[in-house]
N, C-alpha and C positions, 0 to 999 in steps of 0.2 A: 684612598678609597673613594669611589665615586658616590656622590649623593644619590640615594635611591629615588626612583620615580614613584609618584603617589600611588600608582596601581600595583606596585610591587612591595613586598616586605622582605627585610634583610634576614638571612638565616642566622642560627645561633651557633654554628660550628666555629670554634676559635681558629684563627690563622687561615681561614678560607673564605673568599668572597663568593657567596652564592646567593641567589635570589629565587623567589618563587612567586608565581602568579597565583592569586587567591583561587583555590579550588582547582588548580591545574597541575600541582606537583612541582618538583624542583626543576629549575632551569639554571644553566651556567650563565656567568656574566656576559659572555659573548652572545649567547642566545638572547639574553635580555635586551642587549643593545640592538640586535638585529630586529627583534620584535618592535621595540620603540621606534626604530628607524622606519619600519614598515608603516606604523601608525602615522608618523609624522609625514611620510611621503604620500599618503592617501590624498590629501588635499591637493598637492602639486600634481599628482598623476591624474586625478579626476579633472582638474582644471585643464590639463594638457589634452585629455581625451576629448574635451569639447571641441577641439580643432581637428580631430582625426577620425571623424565618424565615417568618412568615405575613403575609398582606396587611394584617391589622389588629393594632395594638399590644395587648398584654394589659393588663388592668386594673391599677390601682395595687395592689390587694390581692394580685394574683398575683405582682407584682414586689416584694413586701415585702422589706425588707432582712433580712440574715441575723440571726437571733435566737440569741445565744450559748447560750440555754437550750433551743433547739429540738433535738429528738432527731436525731442523725446517722443517716439512714435507709439501710437495706440492701434496701428494697423500695419500690415506687411508693406514693405517698400518694393514696388514693382518697377522701379526705374533702374537704369544701368548703374546707379550709385549705391545700390543695396549692399549692405554689409553682411558678411557671412556670420551667422549666429547672433543676429541682432535681437535684443529683447523687445517684447511688445508690452508696454506699460499701461496700467489702469490705476486709478485712485483706489486706495483701500483704507479701511479703518481698523485693521488687525494690529492694534498697538502692542499686543502681547508677543508678537513674533519679533525675535531679535534680528537686527540688521545683518544681512547675509555677508557683507564684506568683512565682518569681524572687528574686534576692538582696535586692532592695530591700524586699520584704515578708516574706521567709521568716525565721522565728525560729530554725530549726534547733536547737531545744532538746530535741527528742525524736527518738529513732530510729524510733518507731512511725510507720508510713505506711499510708495507705489509697489504694485505687485505685477510680476510678469505673468501674462495669461498662459504662455506656452510651457514654462518650467516651474511656475508658482513660487519663485523666490521673492522675498520682501526686502526692500531697502529704503532708507531715507532718500527722498528726492535729491538731496544735495550729495549723496554718496554714490549715485549711479555711475559717475565717471571713475570712481574708485574700483569698480569691477574690473577695469583694465589692469590695475595693479596686481590683482590676484589671478588675472588671466582667465576669468570665467565668462563664457559665452553661452547663449541659449542653444537649445537643440537646433541644428541646422535644418533649414527647410528647402534647400536647393543645393546644386553642385555646379562647378564650373564646366564649361564645354571645352572642346578640344578633341582631336581625333584619338589621342591616347586614352583620355578619360572615357569616351564613348565605347571604345572597344574592350576596355578592361572590365572583368566581372566586378560589379560593385556591391557592397553590402552596407547595411545601416548598422552602426555600432551604438551601444548603449550611451545614453546621456546621463551620467551619474551626478546626483545632487545631494549634498548634505541636508538632512532634515532634523529640526529640533522638535517637530511634532510629526507623528506618523500613525495612521490608522492601519488596521489589519494585523497580519502576522508575518514574521520573518520567513522568507522562502527556504532558508537553510535549516533552522532549528524548529520552526513551527510555533514559536512562542510569540506572544504579543509584545508590543513596544511600550516601554515604561513612559508614561506621559508625565512631563514635568509641569507642575501647576504654578511655578514661580512666575511672577509677572514678566520678568526678563530672563527667561531660561537661556543659558549660554551653552548648555551641554548638547552635543550632537548625538541623537539617539539612533538615527537610521541613515542609510544610504539607499536612495531609490532612483530608478530610471524614469525620465520624463516621457519616454516612448512607451515601454511595455508595462510600466507601473510596478515592476518587481521591486521589493524592498528587503533590505537585510539589516541586521543589527550592526552598529558601528563598532565591530570588534573582529579581530583576526580569525576567531573560530567560525564566524558566520560569513564574512566577506573577505575573499582572498584577492590579492593584488592582481593576479592574472585575469580576473573577471572584468577588469576595466576595459580591456581591448577585445572582449568577446563580441561576436555579432549579436544583434538584437532581433528578436522575433516580432517585434512591434506589439506583442501582447494579444489580449482577447479581441481587440478591434482590428487586427491586422488586415482582414479581408476588405475593410472599407477605407483604410488609410492609404493615401497617396504617398508612397515612399519619397524621401527627398532625392533619391537617385534618379527619379523620373523627371524632375524639374531642373532644366538647364538654364543657366544665365549665359547668353551668347554675346560674342563681341560684335560691335558695330561693323558692318561690311566695309572693307576698304578696297579701292581699286588698285590692282597691282601695276607695276611699272610696264610689264609686257603688254597687258591689255590696254593700258592708256596709250602706248605707242601705236598699237593696231587701230585704235579709234581716233587717231589724230585727224583723219580726213572727214570724220563726221562733223556736222554743223554744231555749233555751240548750243543752238536752240534745242536740237534733238537730244544732245548729251545731257543738258541740264534738266530737261523734262523727264528723261529716263531715270536719272539719279534721284529726282524728286519723288518719283513713284516708288523706287526702292526704299527710300528713306521713310515714306509713308507706311509701307508694308512692314518695315522692320520693327520687331518687338524685342525688348531686352530679355524676355523669358519665353521658353518654349517647353512643351511637355512631350517627352518621348517615352511612352508606356511600354511595358513588356506584357503583352496580352496573356491572360490566364483565366480559365473557366472557373477557377476557385475564388477569384476576386470579384468584388462588386464595389469598385472605388466610388466614393461619394463626394459630391460638391454640395456645400451648405451655403444657402443664400438667406441672410437674415435682414428683416426689415426692423430696424431698431425703434421705429416710431409706433409699431403695432403693440397692442395690449398694454397700454400704460407704461411704455418704455421697458417692457420685459426683455426686449431683444438685446439690449446692451449687455445684460448679464449672461444671456445665452451665448453670445459671441465668445465670451471668455471661456465658458465651459467647453465649447467645441474646439477652441484652439488648444486646450489642454489635452483632450482625447485624440485629436487628429493632427495632421500637418497644418500649421497655421495658414499655409498657402492654398488650402482647399476650403477655407471659410471666408466668405465675402460679405461685406457690409453694403447693402443695397443703396444706402444713402450716399455712397462714395462713387457713384457712376452707373449703377444698375447692373443687370445680370449679363449683358451682352459680351463684355470682354472676357469674363470668366468662362462662359460657355464656348466662346470661340477658341480659347486657349486649350480647353480640355476636349475638344470635339472628336479627337481620334482615340480617346481612351475607351477600351473595350469594356462592355458591361457597366458603363457609367450609370449611376443613379444620382438623382438630385433631391435634396431636402429643402423645401420652401418653408421658412420660418416666418409666419405672418398670417394675415387674414386671407380671405378668398381673393381679394384684389391683388395681393402679392403673388398668389398662385397664377392668376390670369396674366400678370405682367411677365412672369417667367415663361409661360406657355406661348405667349405672343412672341417673345424673343426667340424661342425655339423655332417657331414658324418662320421667322425672318431668316434664320441661319440654315434652315432646311437640312438639319442633321439626319443622317441615315445610317443606322437606325436611330430613332429618336429616343433619348434617355427617358427612363420612367421617373415620374415626379412623386415623391412622398411629401407629407405635410406635417409640420409641427404648428398647430393652430394657436395664433395669438389674436387679440382683438375681440370683436363682439359676436358676429354672426357665425362664421365658419361652417356654413351648411355643406360645402363640398367636403370639408374635413370630416364632418359627422357621417356623410354618405359613405366615405371610404374607411370608416371605423377609427379615425384618428381622434375623435372626441370634439367637444365644443370649445376647449381652451386648455392651455398648458397649466398644469397644477404642480410644478416642481418635481416632476418625475425625473429620476436620475438619467443623465444624458447617456450613460452607458447602455441603459435599457432602451432608450429611444433608438440608438444606433442598431441594436439587435433587432428591433421591430422593423426598421427600414430594410435591413439585410434580409430578414425572413419573409417580408411581405410579398404578396402575389401581384403580378403585373396584370392590370385590367385596362379596358379601353373606356374613354370618355368622349361622348359626342360633343362637338363644338359647332356653334351656329353663327353664320354671317348675318349682319344687319345692314341693309342698304336703304338709305333715306333719300327721297326726292321731294321737293316742295309740291304741295297740292295746289295746282293752279286754279282748281274749281272752287276752292274755299272762298268764302266772303271775306271782305276786308275787316280787320279788327284792330283795336288799339294795341300797339306793341309796348310791352313793359320791359324793365331792365333785365328781368330774369329770362326772358324768352330767347331761344336760340334756334338756329336752323339745322343743327346736327346733334347727334347723340354723343355722349362722352366717350363711348367705345363703339367699335364697329364689329365686335364679336362678343359672344357671351358663352359662359360655361355653365352657369347655374340657372339664371332666369332673366327674362325681360318682362317688365310690367308697366302698366299705366293706370292712372286713377288715384284712388285715395292713399294706398300704401306708398306710392311714389311721392305724393304730397308730404306725407309725414317724414319720409327720408330726406326730402329737400329742406324742410324746416330744421331737421336735426343737423344736416350738413352745414347750413348757414350759421346756426348757433355755435357749432364746434369751430368753424373758421374764425368766428368773432371772439370766442372765449375757449381756446384749446385746453387751458389748465383745468377747466371744469368737466372735461370729458376724457379723463385718464383711467376710468374704471369701467369694467364690463357691466357691473351691476347698475352703476349710475346711468350708463348709456341706455340700458333696457328700461329704467324708470322714466327716462325722458321720452322714449317711444310711447310708453303707456300713457304718460301725461298728455302728450300732444294728441294721441289717438282718441282720447275721451272728450276733447274740446272741439277739434276741427271737424267740419262737415263739408263735403265736396260733392258736387253733382256734375257728371260728365255725360256727354252724348256719345253713345256707342251703338253699333249695329244690333246689339242684343239688348236694347233698352227695355224690351218687354219684360225681361227678368228683373229689371230695376237693379242691375249690377252697378257697383261703384268702384270696382277694381277688376282688372283683367290681367291674368298672369300666364305667361308662356314659359312652362317649367321644363327644364332638362333633367334635373336630378330629383330624387324623392323628397329631399329636405328643403325647407324654406322658412324664412323669418325665425332664425335662431333655433332650428330643430323641429318645427312643426311639419306635419305630413299632409299637405292640402289635397293631394289626389286621393288619399285614403286607400282602401283595399276593395276594389270593385269585385262583386261576387260573380258566379257563373251566369247569372241571369241578366247581367248588363252587357252592353255592346263594347265595353272597354277592357283592355288588357292591363295587368299590373305594370307599374312603371319601371323602366330600366334606363340606365345612363349610357347604354351602348347599343341601342336598337335602331338608331337612325330616326326615331320619332320624337316629336315634342308634344307635351300635354298642354292643352288650353283649358284654363280654369277661371271661372267667374266668381266674384265675391260680392255679397251685400255687406252692410255694416254688421249685421247679426252674425253671418257666417265667419267674417273676419275675427269677431270677438270670440267665437267658439273654437278657433284654431288652437289656442293655448290649452284647451281642455279636451283635445282629441277629436275635434270636429274637422270637417273638410268642406271644400268649396263645391260649386256646381261644375260637374265634369261636362265640358262642351265638346271636346274633340281630341283625337290623337292624329297628328298629321306630319307630313314630311316637308311641306312648304306652307308658308303663310304670307298673304298679302293683306296689309292693314291700312285703312285710309282714315285719317282724322280730319275734321273740319273746324276744330277750334284748338287753341293752345292748351295742351294737356301736360301735367307733370308725368314724367316717365323716369324709369331707372333701369340701368343695365348692370347686373351683378352688384347692386348697392350703390352705383354711381348715378346720382339724380340730375335731372335737368327739367326745364319746361320747354317742350318742343313745339315750334310753330306748326300749323296745319301741314301735314305731310303724308306721303305714301311710303310705307315701310315694308320691305320684303325680307322675310326670314327664310334661310336655306341652310342645309348642312354644309359646314366648312371642311371639317376633317375629324379624325379621331386621335386623341392624345393618349400616350401611354402613362398610366398612373400606377402608383404603388398602393395597394389596399392592405391595410394592416390585418394580419391574421388574428382572428378572435381569440384563439387559444394556441399556445405553443405546446405541442404534444411531446416534444423532447428537446434536449439541449442540442443546438446545431453544431455540426462538425464541419468547419470550413465552409460555411454557407450551404451545406447540403443536409436536408432533413430526411432524405430518403435512406432506407436501410442499406447497409453496405453489402455488396455481393461478396461471396466467398473468395473469388479470384477475379482479377482484371487482366484481360489480354490487351496489351497496348502495342500498336504498330509504331515503330520509331523510324523517322526519316532524318537525314542529315542535310544541312544547308550551310553554305559558306557565309562568313561574316559579311562579305561584300554584298551577296544577294539578300541577306537578312536586312541590312541597313536600307537597301533600295526598295524592298518589297514587303516589309513586315506589317504595313498597314493594309495590305491586300491579301487576304487569306488564300484565295484561289490561286493567285500567281505564286504565292509562297509554296503551295503544294506542288505546282508544276515544276518549280525550280529545284525542289528537294530531291535527294537520292534515297531510296529505301535502304534502311540499315538492317532491319529484322523485326522480330517480335519478342516482347518480354511478357512474362506472366508473373504478377505480383499479388500478394494478399489484398483484399478489397479495402482495408483500412490503412494501406501504406501511405507514408508521407513522402514528400518530394525527395528527401535524401535517400530513402530506400530505392525509389525509382531511378535516381541518378546512379547508384551503385550497380543496379542491374544493367543500365545502359552502358556504363563503363566496361562491365564484363562482356557485354555483347560486342562492343567495339574491339576489345582484346581478342575475343574468339575470331572475329572477322579478320583482324590483322594477322593472327596466327595462321588462319586458313589461307590468306593471301601469300604469306611467306612460304608456307608448305607447298602451295601450288607452284610458286616460282622455283623452289628447290627441285620439285619433281620434274618440272619442265627442263631445267638445266641438266639433270641426271639423264633424262630420256634423250636429250640432244647429244650427250657425250657417249652414249652406248650404241654400238652398231647392232641393228636388228636384221636377222636373216629370215 
């Protein structure tokens, strides 16, 4: 007699080996062994499924075994040596989570643990290499290139992970997951997917073996996720033997220079998107230094909800490479996580790349001021709102325009000579502004703050503390400057593009009908000129406003002394100069909707029509690969197939079935026409 499994109880019938699962009725011994085998095989099958998320297997180089000397990465590897399914590790203090490699492979010699941002498993640092023994890899973020891989229809498969803790309810039975409160709970209570976040109880009645290989929908955030099937790792170009023979006559100098250019252009990864009106793929740029290092935690959260290769740490090279790589993605949106300076950095990078159309930029405000974020309804700072909610707001937000202004500085040759100090400079820190340009007292305070923060950065990691510093300096320092409007005794002059200024105040106010000024807008091609005395600056925080001087499209400003100035919060002390301000361009921004009227269905909040009439065209794979980045040429090369009529709330699968039916009808008609032609040709007509 076989010894019973702990989850089974032996029956009482003499002379007969029978077992029963508690609460499930009698099972034969063969059925019992089959059930146990299924349970035991889950871990192996799930581990194996981690390598089969795409239609084609990755190359041997991509699946290289763990190298003990390889750096433990906390960011995506964008080199040609990137490993398929490589984990992204961060330090963690979740001591209650049992090491994922299990008792058999866990050394338990170190209390130091790391957590993967993309799949949320926790292991001892010393046990990371043991993940190879259980064959468990992270959710894949790319696929291998090759003509076969590109032409094959690819799907993303689930990335199943065993969980000892799980929130929410089982998708199959609807019941919650039993939470184990033991300090080192070893029991697996759930199986969940790192992509779509679906979770099931770890038992045969809830999770079936065939679910392991099912395609994944990517879950609630599917419309903003860049699928791993879009990101290709390409091979380094190699010169073929034939082409090298043809080029034998070319000079060595020409050949080497051309090869050098090709090498410089070559990138290990490319993005080949499949355009869809229903998708708004998102690029996330995070400044980890903003907001008292909030950025580091936010990076991990976004890597969990999205493809890790659509999340970029700005401290590792800036935004340009990421924007360049994703430049051909249709409906692309960008989320800038940082202060207003971070947003300006990204907008300037977009200017350099001249993307057309330019992606719309949303903001997750970190740091102190965040006046642009306030203007676009994103708030004054991040307060631990769930990342899933932020992604929904970015998806649902409205695209609006933002005026951007050029600053051209020339030395003022007519100014008298003055002693030059160490702070003085001949140029502004930025040559473009999105929020404001100011000179005088407020710039002096910002300059003092900036210098103090550079000297003691550890004392300036709190938004509240930073505001207190501004208040303290503002009550002590007095500054007198010479301006062309000195009759008003102004000590500060602000050229304002957006309604918000100085951490949320509204210095333009609300001019009534009796004034000569219009309400302020960030997309009207006009800039507001506002003057402040010490008194009016002080009343800003309690709802006051400055002296409205002008609304204009161009400004020429001449200074005759060294004056503190600031451009979007970046301060300097500028030598006597002539400064010209003119409209540069308009940027696409995402304005957060104040209220969500309904739950969005695939990015579309409009009510569904009863019926949709869709014209279907057919195109060859050769033409698609050559032209799919150019919509107009794609239309010209396509052949009309017909018209389908589907319900307004139809999903993609329903549309596909109608298209297949249309194709069958067309083929039947073609065959019938050919038969009729042959019959007619074979019959004599008199």
